[in-house]
C-alpha positions in Angstrom: -16.2 -6.5 -18.2 -17.2 -9.3 -20.5 -19.9 -8.7 -23.1 -22.7 -11.2 -23.1 -22.9 -13.5 -26.1 -25.3 -12.5 -28.7 -25.8 -15.9 -30.3 -24.4 -19.5 -30.2 -21.5 -18.7 -32.5 -20.5 -15.8 -30.4 -20.8 -17.8 -27.2 -18.6 -20.6 -28.6 -16.0 -18.1 -29.8 -15.9 -16.5 -26.3 -15.6 -19.9 -24.7 -12.7 -20.8 -27.0 -10.9 -17.5 -26.1 -11.6 -18.1 -22.4 -10.4 -21.7 -22.5 -7.2 -20.9 -24.5 -6.3 -18.1 -22.1 -6.9 -20.2 -19.0 -4.9 -23.0 -20.6 -2.0 -20.6 -21.2 -2.1 -19.4 -17.6 -2.2 -22.9 -16.2 0.7 -24.0 -18.4 2.8 -21.1 -17.1 1.9 -22.1 -13.5 2.9 -25.7 -14.2 6.3 -24.6 -15.6 6.8 -22.4 -12.5 6.1 -25.3 -10.2 8.2 -27.7 -12.3 11.1 -25.2 -12.2 10.7 -24.9 -8.4 9.7 -21.3 -8.6 6.2 -21.1 -7.1 6.6 -17.4 -6.6 6.4 -17.0 -10.4 3.0 -18.8 -10.4 1.7 -16.3 -7.9 2.2 -13.4 -10.2 -1.0 -14.1 -12.2 -2.9 -15.9 -9.6 -5.7 -13.3 -9.4 -6.4 -13.5 -13.2 -6.2 -17.3 -13.1 -8.7 -17.5 -10.3 -11.1 -15.0 -12.0 -10.9 -16.9 -15.3 -11.2 -20.3 -13.6 -14.4 -19.2 -11.8 -15.8 -17.8 -15.1 -14.9 -21.0 -16.9 -16.6 -23.2 -14.2 -19.7 -21.0 -14.4 -19.9 -21.0 -18.2 -19.2 -24.7 -18.4 -22.0 -25.5 -16.0 -24.3 -23.2 -17.9 -23.6 -24.9 -21.2 -24.0 -28.4 -19.7 -27.3 -27.4 -18.3 -28.4 -25.7 -21.6 -26.7 -27.3 -24.5 -28.8 -25.3 -26.9 -26.6 -22.3 -26.0 -23.9 -23.7 -28.3 -25.5 -26.5 -30.3 -26.4 -24.4 -33.3 -22.9 -22.9 -33.6 -21.0 -23.9 -36.7 -19.4 -27.4 -36.4 -15.9 -26.1 -37.0 -16.2 -23.7 -34.0 -17.6 -26.4 -31.8 -14.7 -28.7 -32.9 -12.2 -25.9 -32.0 -13.9 -25.6 -28.6 -13.6 -29.4 -28.0 -9.9 -29.2 -29.0 -9.3 -26.3 -26.7 -11.0 -28.1 -23.8 -8.9 -31.2 -24.4 -5.7 -29.1 -24.3 -7.0 -27.5 -21.1 -7.6 -30.9 -19.5 -4.1 -32.0 -20.4 -2.6 -28.8 -18.9 -4.7 -29.3 -15.7 -3.3 -32.9 -15.4 0.2 -31.6 -15.9 -0.3 -28.8 -13.3 -1.7 -31.4 -10.8 1.4 -33.5 -11.2 3.6 -30.5 -10.7 1.7 -29.3 -7.6 1.8 -32.8 -6.1 5.5 -33.0 -6.6 6.0 -29.6 -5.0 3.8 -30.6 -2.1 5.8 -33.8 -1.6 9.0 -31.9 -1.5 7.6 -29.3 0.9 6.3 -32.0 3.3 9.7 -33.7 3.2 11.5 -30.5 4.1 9.1 -29.7 7.0 9.5 -33.3 8.4 13.3 -33.1 8.1 13.3 -29.8 9.9 11.0 -31.1 12.6 13.1 -34.2 13.1 16.3 -32.2 13.4 14.7 -29.8 15.9 13.5 -32.8 17.9 16.9 -34.4 17.8 18.7 -31.2 18.9 16.4 -30.7 21.8 17.1 -34.1 23.3 14.6 -35.9 25.4 12.0 -33.9 27.1 10.8 -34.4 30.6 7.2 -35.3 31.0 5.0 -36.6 33.7 3.5 -40.1 33.5 0.4 -41.6 35.0 2.1 -42.0 38.4 2.9 -38.3 38.6 6.6 -39.0 38.4 8.9 -37.2 36.0 9.9 -39.4 33.1 12.5 -38.8 30.3 10.8 -41.3 27.9 8.6 -38.7 26.2 9.7 -36.4 23.4 7.9 -33.1 23.7 8.1 -30.7 20.7 6.3 -27.6 19.7 6.2 -28.5 16.0 3.0 -30.0 14.6 2.8 -31.7 11.3 -0.4 -31.7 9.3 -0.6 -34.3 6.5 -3.5 -32.4 4.9 -1.5 -29.2 4.4 
């Protein structure tokens, strides 16, 4: 359980720690996806989700009430800005890694679906006239481009 910040300096120090830990976790996930080992990313998913939610909440709070951190020492605020910049860079890296993994996965699913359709041959379907036709290709596999 987190202890509430007692003053702006304390809040900034806590935000720095939160941002640095979240950056570390996201970097590990990016490496896992880049190494084609998504199962490694799943190991710390619960902690990452919890910290990401806390980060989102605290960031929104500070944006809405800048006075929560404005009187903290300049060196601490500068460290927070640097930590946030590093976090943004890692988020961009992870986004690229996830997009690459998604592209590969979609390609594999499409290749498998195409192969299944080719091995089944032409399906028999009924046209508008009610007559059997072999022009259709019926398959039980559905591809979802949004997956």
